[in-house]
LUMRO-654396 format. One record per atom (N, C-alpha, C): residue number from 1; residue in one letter; x, y, z; atom name. Coordinates in Angstrom, 3 decimals, padded with zeros to 6 digits, always signed. Example, Ala and Ser with C-alpha at 12.3 -4.5 7.8 and 13.67 -1.06 7.14 Angstrom:
BEGIN
(rec 1,a,(+013.190,-005.690,+007.800),N) (rec 1,a,(+012.300,-004.500,+007.800),CA) (rec 1,a,(+013.200,-003.300,+007.800),C) (rec 2,s,(+012.850,-002.250,+007.080),N) (rec 2,s,(+013.670,-001.060,+007.140),CA) (rec 2,s,(+012.900,+000.030,+007.870),C) 
end
This chain:
BEGIN
(rec 1,a,(+000.709,-001.251,-000.282),N) (rec 1,a,(+000.059,+000.093,+000.029),CA) (rec 1,a,(+000.854,+001.231,-000.063),C) (rec 2,d,(+002.047,+001.098,+000.884),N) (rec 2,d,(+003.080,+002.363,+000.875),CA) (rec 2,d,(+003.761,+002.819,-000.605),C) (rec 3,a,(+003.824,+001.728,-001.261),N) (rec 3,a,(+004.253,+001.732,-002.547),CA) (rec 3,a,(+003.541,+002.243,-003.380),C) (rec 4,a,(+002.380,+001.764,-003.570),N) (rec 4,a,(+001.338,+002.360,-004.439),CA) (rec 4,a,(+001.202,+003.774,-004.267),C) (rec 5,a,(+000.855,+004.206,-003.111),N) (rec 5,a,(+000.735,+005.532,-002.604),CA) (rec 5,a,(+001.911,+006.525,-002.861),C) (rec 6,f,(+003.110,+006.029,-002.828),N) (rec 6,f,(+004.085,+006.709,-003.276),CA) (rec 6,f,(+004.300,+007.008,-004.683),C) (rec 7,r,(+004.178,+005.728,-005.292),N) (rec 7,r,(+003.956,+005.912,-006.826),CA) (rec 7,r,(+003.022,+006.721,-007.390),C) (rec 8,a,(+001.610,+006.793,-006.445),N) (rec 8,a,(+000.389,+007.747,-007.100),CA) (rec 8,a,(+001.128,+008.969,-006.917),C) (rec 9,e,(+001.198,+009.258,-005.733),N) (rec 9,e,(+001.686,+010.774,-005.342),CA) (rec 9,e,(+002.660,+011.523,-006.220),C) (rec 10,n,(+003.590,+010.488,-006.696),N) (rec 10,n,(+004.696,+011.033,-007.238),CA) (rec 10,n,(+004.689,+010.967,-009.085),C) (rec 11,g,(+003.237,+009.995,-009.441),N) (rec 11,g,(+003.315,+009.976,-010.909),CA) (rec 11,g,(+004.011,+009.190,-011.575),C) (rec 12,l,(+004.285,+008.006,-010.516),N) (rec 12,l,(+005.240,+006.872,-011.341),CA) (rec 12,l,(+004.345,+005.624,-011.771),C) (rec 13,s,(+005.066,+004.775,-012.726),N) (rec 13,s,(+004.145,+003.899,-013.193),CA) (rec 13,s,(+004.440,+002.513,-012.015),C) (rec 14,p,(+003.390,+001.738,-012.051),N) (rec 14,p,(+003.510,+000.695,-011.229),CA) (rec 14,p,(+004.705,-000.028,-011.228),C) (rec 15,e,(+005.545,+000.006,-012.591),N) (rec 15,e,(+006.613,-000.998,-012.528),CA) (rec 15,e,(+008.167,-000.416,-012.194),C) (rec 16,t,(+007.752,+001.256,-011.859),N) (rec 16,t,(+009.038,+001.850,-011.171),CA) (rec 16,t,(+009.523,+001.233,-009.889),C) (rec 17,p,(+010.939,+000.818,-009.983),N) (rec 17,p,(+011.563,+000.623,-008.827),CA) (rec 17,p,(+011.594,+001.384,-007.805),C) (rec 18,l,(+011.359,+001.201,-006.321),N) (rec 18,l,(+011.608,+002.005,-005.511),CA) (rec 18,l,(+012.296,+001.783,-004.492),C) (rec 19,p,(+013.401,+002.991,-003.964),N) (rec 19,p,(+014.507,+002.568,-003.203),CA) (rec 19,p,(+013.736,+002.114,-001.802),C) (rec 20,a,(+014.175,+001.298,-000.976),N) (rec 20,a,(+013.633,+000.825,+000.239),CA) (rec 20,a,(+013.111,+002.075,+001.464),C) (rec 21,d,(+013.673,+003.164,+001.105),N) (rec 21,d,(+013.153,+004.203,+002.334),CA) (rec 21,d,(+012.172,+005.050,+001.708),C) (rec 22,a,(+011.699,+004.772,+000.618),N) (rec 22,a,(+010.825,+005.534,-000.155),CA) (rec 22,a,(+009.318,+004.550,+000.421),C) (rec 23,v,(+009.388,+003.561,+001.032),N) (rec 23,v,(+008.237,+003.003,+001.628),CA) (rec 23,v,(+008.550,+002.531,+002.955),C) (rec 24,t,(+009.782,+002.771,+003.769),N) (rec 24,t,(+009.597,+002.449,+005.212),CA) (rec 24,t,(+010.044,+003.775,+005.930),C) (rec 25,a,(+009.876,+003.757,+007.168),N) (rec 25,a,(+010.152,+004.755,+008.002),CA) (rec 25,a,(+011.510,+004.269,+009.156),C) (rec 26,s,(+012.006,+005.236,+009.670),N) (rec 26,s,(+013.024,+005.008,+010.577),CA) (rec 26,s,(+012.344,+004.176,+011.733),C) (rec 27,a,(+013.087,+004.016,+012.956),N) (rec 27,a,(+012.464,+003.389,+014.004),CA) (rec 27,a,(+011.547,+004.345,+014.626),C) (rec 28,s,(+012.151,+005.827,+014.441),N) (rec 28,s,(+011.264,+006.849,+015.321),CA) (rec 28,s,(+010.438,+007.615,+014.345),C) (rec 29,g,(+010.572,+006.919,+012.676),N) (rec 29,g,(+009.639,+007.831,+012.010),CA) (rec 29,g,(+009.974,+009.199,+011.569),C) (rec 30,l,(+011.309,+009.766,+012.336),N) (rec 30,l,(+011.664,+011.157,+012.142),CA) (rec 30,l,(+013.040,+011.372,+011.496),C) (rec 31,d,(+013.649,+010.231,+010.868),N) (rec 31,d,(+014.689,+010.546,+010.208),CA) (rec 31,d,(+014.896,+011.469,+008.976),C) (rec 32,p,(+015.794,+012.215,+009.337),N) (rec 32,p,(+015.816,+013.611,+008.439),CA) (rec 32,p,(+016.355,+013.516,+007.048),C) (rec 33,h,(+016.606,+012.213,+006.613),N) (rec 33,h,(+017.670,+011.847,+005.634),CA) (rec 33,h,(+016.713,+010.835,+004.805),C) (rec 34,i,(+016.917,+011.005,+003.232),N) (rec 34,i,(+016.541,+010.117,+002.537),CA) (rec 34,i,(+017.428,+009.905,+001.453),C) (rec 35,s,(+017.516,+008.706,+000.631),N) (rec 35,s,(+018.253,+008.206,-000.204),CA) (rec 35,s,(+018.314,+009.238,-001.459),C) (rec 36,p,(+019.408,+009.539,-002.043),N) (rec 36,p,(+019.164,+010.167,-003.261),CA) (rec 36,p,(+018.459,+009.683,-004.274),C) (rec 37,a,(+018.393,+008.292,-004.421),N) (rec 37,a,(+017.371,+008.105,-005.452),CA) (rec 37,a,(+016.021,+008.423,-005.088),C) (rec 38,t,(+015.773,+008.352,-003.797),N) (rec 38,t,(+014.183,+008.549,-003.428),CA) (rec 38,t,(+013.992,+010.122,-003.343),C) (rec 39,a,(+014.798,+011.072,-003.619),N) (rec 39,a,(+014.887,+012.530,-003.479),CA) (rec 39,a,(+014.638,+012.841,-004.925),C) (rec 40,r,(+015.122,+012.073,-006.181),N) (rec 40,r,(+015.251,+012.107,-007.510),CA) (rec 40,r,(+013.965,+011.770,-007.962),C) (rec 41,l,(+013.156,+010.822,-007.329),N) (rec 41,l,(+011.934,+010.341,-007.570),CA) (rec 41,l,(+010.781,+011.388,-007.498),C) (rec 42,q,(+011.079,+012.121,-006.500),N) (rec 42,q,(+010.021,+013.094,-006.201),CA) (rec 42,q,(+010.210,+014.348,-006.712),C) (rec 43,v,(+011.507,+014.735,-007.770),N) (rec 43,v,(+011.721,+015.841,-008.411),CA) (rec 43,v,(+010.459,+016.461,-009.195),C) (rec 44,a,(+010.065,+015.648,-010.123),N) (rec 44,a,(+008.875,+016.265,-010.824),CA) (rec 44,a,(+007.778,+016.872,-010.079),C) (rec 45,r,(+007.193,+016.140,-009.022),N) (rec 45,r,(+006.105,+016.516,-008.126),CA) (rec 45,r,(+006.516,+018.076,-007.470),C) (rec 46,v,(+007.665,+017.992,-007.046),N) (rec 46,v,(+007.967,+019.011,-006.369),CA) (rec 46,v,(+008.118,+020.382,-007.055),C) (rec 47,a,(+008.872,+019.973,-008.299),N) (rec 47,a,(+008.874,+021.227,-009.297),CA) (rec 47,a,(+007.516,+021.652,-009.493),C) (rec 48,r,(+006.719,+020.795,-009.977),N) (rec 48,r,(+005.169,+021.071,-010.477),CA) (rec 48,r,(+004.233,+021.852,-009.256),C) (rec 49,e,(+004.659,+021.330,-007.769),N) (rec 49,e,(+003.818,+022.141,-006.743),CA) (rec 49,e,(+004.551,+023.469,-006.554),C) (rec 50,r,(+005.962,+023.621,-006.834),N) (rec 50,r,(+006.517,+024.854,-006.347),CA) (rec 50,r,(+006.517,+025.883,-007.733),C) (rec 51,g,(+005.913,+025.152,-009.089),N) (rec 51,g,(+006.062,+026.030,-010.263),CA) (rec 51,g,(+007.612,+026.434,-010.320),C) (rec 52,a,(+008.416,+025.381,-010.138),N) (rec 52,a,(+009.913,+025.584,-010.503),CA) (rec 52,a,(+010.352,+024.698,-011.739),C) (rec 53,p,(+011.350,+024.943,-012.558),N) (rec 53,p,(+011.695,+023.840,-013.559),CA) (rec 53,p,(+012.400,+022.642,-012.990),C) (rec 54,e,(+012.121,+021.657,-013.539),N) (rec 54,e,(+012.598,+020.601,-012.652),CA) (rec 54,e,(+014.130,+020.319,-012.781),C) (rec 55,a,(+014.675,+020.683,-013.598),N) (rec 55,a,(+016.362,+020.682,-013.697),CA) (rec 55,a,(+016.670,+021.531,-012.658),C) (rec 56,s,(+016.170,+022.729,-012.272),N) (rec 56,s,(+016.484,+023.772,-011.296),CA) (rec 56,s,(+016.528,+022.834,-009.707),C) (rec 57,v,(+015.325,+022.072,-009.522),N) (rec 57,v,(+014.916,+021.131,-008.441),CA) (rec 57,v,(+015.844,+020.190,-008.508),C) (rec 58,m,(+016.411,+019.479,-009.582),N) (rec 58,m,(+017.128,+018.260,-009.728),CA) (rec 58,m,(+018.361,+018.757,-009.173),C) (rec 59,a,(+018.936,+020.017,-009.748),N) (rec 59,a,(+020.525,+020.645,-009.036),CA) (rec 59,a,(+020.253,+021.074,-007.631),C) (rec 60,l,(+019.240,+021.200,-006.938),N) (rec 60,l,(+019.056,+021.584,-005.672),CA) (rec 60,l,(+019.548,+020.196,-005.083),C) (rec 61,v,(+018.547,+019.192,-005.592),N) (rec 61,v,(+018.777,+017.912,-005.051),CA) (rec 61,v,(+020.122,+017.524,-005.229),C) (rec 62,e,(+020.795,+017.516,-006.283),N) (rec 62,e,(+022.186,+017.117,-006.618),CA) (rec 62,e,(+023.053,+017.719,-005.234),C) (rec 63,d,(+022.834,+019.159,-005.325),N) (rec 63,d,(+023.883,+019.661,-004.481),CA) (rec 63,d,(+023.436,+019.607,-002.956),C) (rec 64,s,(+022.367,+018.829,-002.553),N) (rec 64,s,(+022.221,+018.622,-001.114),CA) (rec 64,s,(+022.424,+017.222,-000.884),C) (rec 65,i,(+023.160,+016.575,-001.902),N) (rec 65,i,(+023.475,+014.812,-001.366),CA) (rec 65,i,(+024.818,+015.163,-000.347),C) (rec 66,e,(+024.741,+014.518,+000.527),N) (rec 66,e,(+025.870,+014.432,+001.586),CA) (rec 66,e,(+026.637,+013.020,+001.464),C) (rec 67,s,(+028.158,+013.176,+001.689),N) (rec 67,s,(+028.873,+011.917,+001.290),CA) (rec 67,s,(+028.612,+011.060,+002.608),C) (rec 68,p,(+029.080,+009.726,+002.452),N) (rec 68,p,(+028.925,+008.957,+003.823),CA) (rec 68,p,(+029.973,+009.372,+004.787),C) (rec 69,f,(+029.927,+009.069,+005.802),N) (rec 69,f,(+030.565,+009.728,+006.999),CA) (rec 69,f,(+032.090,+009.235,+006.933),C) (rec 70,l,(+032.951,+010.132,+007.109),N) (rec 70,l,(+034.398,+009.712,+006.899),CA) (rec 70,l,(+034.869,+009.172,+005.584),C) (rec 71,g,(+033.750,+009.357,+004.704),N) (rec 71,g,(+033.836,+009.185,+002.983),CA) (rec 71,g,(+033.471,+007.756,+002.917),C) (rec 72,f,(+033.289,+006.812,+003.663),N) (rec 72,f,(+033.066,+005.115,+003.822),CA) (rec 72,f,(+032.153,+004.720,+004.436),C) (rec 73,i,(+031.855,+005.263,+005.820),N) (rec 73,i,(+030.629,+004.775,+006.767),CA) (rec 73,i,(+028.992,+005.255,+006.321),C) (rec 74,g,(+028.540,+004.056,+005.845),N) (rec 74,g,(+027.137,+004.486,+005.594),CA) (rec 74,g,(+026.639,+004.845,+004.273),C) (rec 75,e,(+025.754,+005.277,+003.749),N) (rec 75,e,(+025.556,+005.670,+002.319),CA) (rec 75,e,(+025.331,+007.195,+002.055),C) (rec 76,p,(+025.558,+007.646,+000.900),N) (rec 76,p,(+025.128,+009.112,+000.431),CA) (rec 76,p,(+023.795,+009.120,+000.568),C) (rec 77,r,(+023.254,+010.623,+001.247),N) (rec 77,r,(+022.141,+010.974,+001.673),CA) (rec 77,r,(+022.022,+012.137,+001.367),C) (rec 78,v,(+020.197,+012.524,+001.811),N) (rec 78,v,(+019.726,+014.023,+001.664),CA) (rec 78,v,(+019.250,+014.351,+002.713),C) (rec 79,n,(+019.782,+015.452,+003.276),N) (rec 79,n,(+019.317,+015.962,+004.501),CA) (rec 79,n,(+018.002,+016.894,+003.882),C) (rec 80,v,(+016.630,+016.238,+004.255),N) (rec 80,v,(+015.365,+016.951,+003.723),CA) (rec 80,v,(+015.236,+018.187,+004.213),C) (rec 81,l,(+015.544,+018.599,+005.959),N) (rec 81,l,(+015.316,+019.964,+006.050),CA) (rec 81,l,(+016.132,+021.075,+005.474),C) (rec 82,k,(+017.602,+020.403,+005.044),N) (rec 82,k,(+018.504,+021.483,+004.494),CA) (rec 82,k,(+018.027,+021.339,+002.913),C) (rec 83,l,(+017.662,+020.470,+002.457),N) (rec 83,l,(+016.977,+020.586,+000.777),CA) (rec 83,l,(+015.521,+021.582,+000.830),C) (rec 84,n,(+015.008,+021.320,+002.151),N) (rec 84,n,(+013.691,+022.206,+001.942),CA) (rec 84,n,(+013.826,+023.752,+002.228),C) (rec 85,i,(+014.834,+023.656,+003.227),N) (rec 85,i,(+015.091,+025.212,+003.407),CA) (rec 85,i,(+015.840,+025.727,+001.751),C) (rec 86,a,(+016.468,+025.044,+001.123),N) (rec 86,a,(+017.144,+025.505,-000.536),CA) (rec 86,a,(+015.931,+025.735,-001.144),C) (rec 87,l,(+014.999,+025.043,-001.076),N) (rec 87,l,(+013.631,+025.123,-001.944),CA) (rec 87,l,(+012.977,+026.115,-001.527),C) (rec 88,d,(+012.678,+026.551,-000.314),N) (rec 88,d,(+011.865,+027.601,+000.031),CA) (rec 88,d,(+012.525,+028.908,-000.085),C) (rec 89,a,(+013.933,+028.816,-000.060),N) (rec 89,a,(+014.616,+030.412,-000.742),CA) (rec 89,a,(+014.531,+030.431,-001.846),C) (rec 90,k,(+014.761,+029.717,-002.858),N) (rec 90,k,(+014.742,+029.661,-004.198),CA) (rec 90,k,(+013.344,+029.631,-004.793),C) (rec 91,f,(+012.430,+028.575,-004.603),N) (rec 91,f,(+011.131,+028.575,-005.059),CA) (rec 91,f,(+010.112,+028.581,-003.730),C) (rec 92,p,(+009.745,+029.439,-003.264),N) (rec 92,p,(+008.662,+029.248,-002.291),CA) (rec 92,p,(+007.250,+029.090,-002.682),C) (rec 93,l,(+006.737,+028.268,-001.842),N) (rec 93,l,(+005.273,+027.596,-002.202),CA) (rec 93,l,(+004.419,+028.585,-002.676),C) (rec 94,p,(+003.752,+028.627,-003.164),N) (rec 94,p,(+002.574,+029.779,-003.752),CA) (rec 94,p,(+001.678,+029.845,-002.838),C) 
end
């Protein structure tokens, strides 16, 4: 159900593979990070809702990718709070 809802919300086909973090929550449900793959899947929707060019939103996503801790511990990630602050500064919601 979560996968279907994510696909519908983001205009993705039923065959679109989803990263695990797109349909799961952290233990607390408050994790401020998502994978770059999950962020990229949401670019079209975010751009549409903010009236922004997709390429500009994608550039902000790419600029927001943080490297693994010490360069090798963990996975690359996107800090959602920092990305939303950057989006609000450049493309405020109407």
